[in-house]
N, C-alpha and C positions, 0 to 999 in steps of 0.2 A: 429305112429308118438310118438316123444321123451316129455315127460313130461314138456320140456321147453317149444318148440314149441305149446303143445296144451293150455298149459298156456299164453301165447302171443296169441295166436288166440282167445281165450275165453276172454281176457282183448281187441283186437281190435273190437271184436263183444259185447261187450256192453258199452262200449266206442260211437259207431256208434250207437246204439240203444239208446244212451240217448241222444244224437243231434240230431236224428231227430225222436222222441218222445217228445215232448212235457210233459205229461201228465208223464212220468217215470223220469224228467230231473231236474223239477219243483215243488219244494217241494209246500204244501198247504199254505196260507195264513192266518196267523193266527187273530184270534178275542181274546182280552184279557176282559173278564168278572169278575166285583170282587161281592159275595155275603154277604149280611150281615142281619140281624135282619131289617125289613121280603122286601129285597130288592135287585134288579141286578142294579149293576155301570156297564158300561149304560144300561137302558132299553128299548132303541129305537135303531136300529141296520137297518144297509142301507149296502149290496151289490150287487155284480153282482152275475151271475149263476158262479156257479165253486167249486171247493174245498177247505175247510179252516177247518182249526184245531182254534176248542174253547177251550180256556184254563180258567179255571174258578179256583178263589183261594177264598178261604172263611178266609173275617179277620172276621166273627162273634163268638158269644161263644158259638153257636149249628150246631152241623151237619146240610149238608145243599148238595143238587143238583143237576143238570139241566137234565131237559127231554124237548123235541121239541114234540107240537103235531104233531098227524101223522106217526113219526118218531121212529126206533126204536132204533136207538143212544142215550146212557142217558146214565149221570155219577152217577149214587145211591147216594154213599157218600159219601163225601167230609167233612174232619173231622177239626174242626177248624185250621186255621192258616197253611192250608194244597193245595196245588194246584193239577189239574188233571184236564185232557186233551182228546178230542174225535175229531176223524174226520168225517167229511160231507162234501159229496159231493151236492149242491142243482142243477140239471138239468133243474128244471122249474122255471119259477117267480113264485112272490107270496109272501102272509104274514102269516109267521111261527110266531105260540107262542109257549115263552118259559117259561119255569117255576119250580121252586122249586118242584119234587118229596117227599118231607117228609111231613109224616100227618099233616095238618093244612097251610100249612104254605104261600101255594097259596091262601089259603082261606083270608091270610092276606094281601095279594096282594105280593106277591114275584114270580111278572110274569113278562112276556114283548116280544115286537114286532123283527122279524130281518125278514124285509124283501128285496128280493130278487130281484134285477130287469135282467133284459136281455142283455147277452153284448153289 
């Protein structure tokens, strides 16, 4: 098959897959969180099961991060005035505690609750 036809066939294939597979076509929903000394805003978040992009902006003067209890995804380190994101898929409903993993920050109240409801 000539290169032009192969390229066209691949393009058609990817277009068909993106229209028939919703998870392929739809980007994750973004949750924006601000980190400061020593709190997250918002500290209470309610979402439905699904895929999310959690974006954290550090508006504080110290490095912060974001971890979720029971999950492996985390942002270990965010410099002041910086923003970092992670992708998380919540398949199960429930309440998830998120916190700053920097030493001593969680103990100073830097945590929140992310409540995931069934679709």
